[in-house]
C-alpha positions in Angstrom: 110.1 -125.7 -88.3 108.3 -122.3 -89.9 108.9 -122.2 -93.0 106.3 -118.7 -94.2 106.9 -115.7 -96.8 108.8 -113.2 -95.6 107.5 -109.9 -94.5 109.4 -106.7 -93.8 109.4 -108.5 -90.1 112.0 -110.7 -91.6 114.6 -108.1 -93.1 117.5 -108.6 -90.9 117.0 -112.5 -90.8 116.2 -113.2 -94.5 119.3 -110.7 -95.1 121.9 -112.3 -92.6 121.2 -115.5 -94.9 121.3 -114.2 -97.8 124.7 -112.4 -96.8 125.4 -115.8 -95.6 124.6 -117.8 -99.2 126.4 -114.9 -101.2 129.3 -115.6 -98.5 128.8 -120.0 -100.1 129.4 -118.7 -103.7 132.4 -116.8 -103.2 131.2 -113.5 -102.4 132.3 -110.5 -100.4 130.1 -110.7 -96.9 128.5 -106.9 -97.1 125.7 -107.2 -94.5 125.1 -103.7 -95.3 124.1 -104.5 -98.9 122.1 -108.2 -99.0 119.7 -105.6 -96.0 119.7 -103.5 -99.3 119.2 -105.6 -102.2 116.3 -107.8 -99.5 114.6 -104.7 -98.4 114.0 -103.8 -102.1 112.7 -106.8 -103.2 109.9 -106.8 -100.2 109.2 -102.8 -101.3 108.8 -103.9 -104.0 107.3 -106.8 -104.1 109.4 -108.1 -107.1 110.4 -111.4 -105.1 108.8 -113.9 -103.3 110.9 -114.8 -100.1 110.2 -118.3 -97.6 112.4 -117.9 -94.7 112.5 -121.7 -92.6 112.8 -120.7 -88.6 113.8 -123.1 -86.2 113.4 -122.1 -82.7 113.4 -118.3 -83.3 116.6 -118.5 -85.1 116.5 -117.9 -89.2 117.9 -120.8 -90.4 117.0 -121.2 -94.6 115.9 -119.1 -97.2 114.7 -119.3 -100.5 114.1 -116.5 -103.1 111.3 -117.1 -105.8 111.0 -114.1 -108.9 108.8 -114.3 -111.1 109.0 -114.7 -115.1 106.3 -116.3 -117.6 106.5 -118.6 -120.3 105.5 -117.5 -123.8 104.6 -121.4 -125.2 102.5 -122.0 -122.7 101.2 -118.8 -121.5 101.4 -119.2 -118.3 103.7 -118.2 -115.5 106.9 -119.6 -113.9 109.3 -119.2 -111.2 112.4 -118.7 -111.4 114.1 -120.7 -107.7 117.3 -118.0 -107.9 118.1 -119.2 -104.6 118.3 -121.2 -101.2 120.3 -121.2 -99.2 120.8 -123.1 -95.4 123.2 -122.2 -92.4 124.9 -124.7 -91.8 124.0 -125.6 -88.5 121.1 -126.9 -89.3 122.1 -129.3 -93.4 120.6 -133.1 -93.1 117.8 -131.5 -90.8 115.3 -131.4 -94.2 115.0 -127.9 -94.8 115.8 -127.3 -97.5 113.5 -130.7 -98.7 110.1 -128.2 -97.5 111.8 -125.0 -98.3 112.2 -127.0 -102.3 107.9 -128.1 -101.1 106.6 -124.7 -99.8 107.7 -123.6 -103.2 106.3 -126.3 -104.7 103.0 -125.3 -103.5 103.1 -121.2 -103.9 104.1 -122.0 -107.5 100.5 -124.7 -107.9 98.5 -121.8 -105.2 100.0 -119.3 -108.2 99.1 -121.1 -111.4 102.3 -121.3 -111.9 103.8 -123.3 -115.4 107.2 -124.1 -114.1 109.9 -123.5 -111.3 113.3 -123.3 -113.2 117.4 -122.8 -110.8 120.3 -123.2 -111.9 123.6 -124.7 -109.5 126.8 -125.0 -110.6 128.1 -128.4 -111.5 130.0 -128.9 -107.7 127.5 -128.3 -106.0 126.1 -131.9 -106.6 124.1 -131.9 -102.5 122.5 -129.5 -104.6 121.7 -131.5 -107.5 120.4 -134.6 -105.1 117.9 -132.8 -103.5 116.6 -131.1 -106.6 116.4 -134.8 -107.9 115.0 -136.3 -105.1 112.1 -133.7 -105.5 111.7 -133.9 -109.2 113.9 -131.2 -111.0 114.8 -132.4 -113.6 118.4 -131.8 -114.9 118.4 -129.6 -118.1 119.1 -131.3 -121.1 117.0 -130.4 -124.1 118.6 -126.0 -124.1 121.7 -124.3 -123.2 121.6 -121.6 -121.0 123.7 -118.2 -122.0 123.7 -115.0 -120.2 125.0 -111.6 -121.2 127.3 -110.4 -118.9 126.8 -106.9 -118.9 128.9 -103.7 -117.0 128.3 -102.8 -113.8 125.5 -100.9 -113.1 
């Protein structure tokens, strides 16, 4: 298995995984939209995408977005998306993607990586906790949903 930072050469494979990820979270499949979204991220360099390939097949990805910690005055990363194709689960792909994200965050001098998942995604929760992620019991997280735009 090979895990590396995606480039425009990986657009189709990354977009396919991103589309599957969205349908996992009950969104309507939209491969064209997924491809346009991933293309923009790669063109604008406003996210870091790591892909996992096994035998020339894309089997997983994770996407990190940059942010900053004002308190520590350091960079931080948001691990916003991670998905492993059903055919590649229980083979360590998710763990390797998390390790690659951690290596990248360390290399960029980041203070932390944050992520969130749904309360019922217990498989992901176990993976994150196994890899050193701590469940936040100190802060509440809020969001403001805005109209479509």
